[in-house]
C-alpha positions in Angstrom: -0.3 -0.2 0.1 2.5 2.5 -0.8 1.7 3.3 -4.1 -1.5 5.9 -2.6 -0.9 7.5 0.5 -3.5 8.7 -0.3 -5.4 5.5 -1.4 -3.9 3.4 2.5 -5.8 6.3 4.4 -8.8 6.3 3.1 -8.6 2.6 2.9 -8.0 2.6 6.9 -11.0 4.6 7.7 -13.5 2.1 5.3 -11.8 -0.8 7.5 -12.4 1.4 10.7 -15.9 1.8 9.8 -16.5 -1.9 8.6 -15.2 -3.1 12.2 
């Protein structure tokens, strides 16, 4: 997940929402 830092942040937030 080092291609797009912004994407990584979005994914982390998405995972938190799913949790």
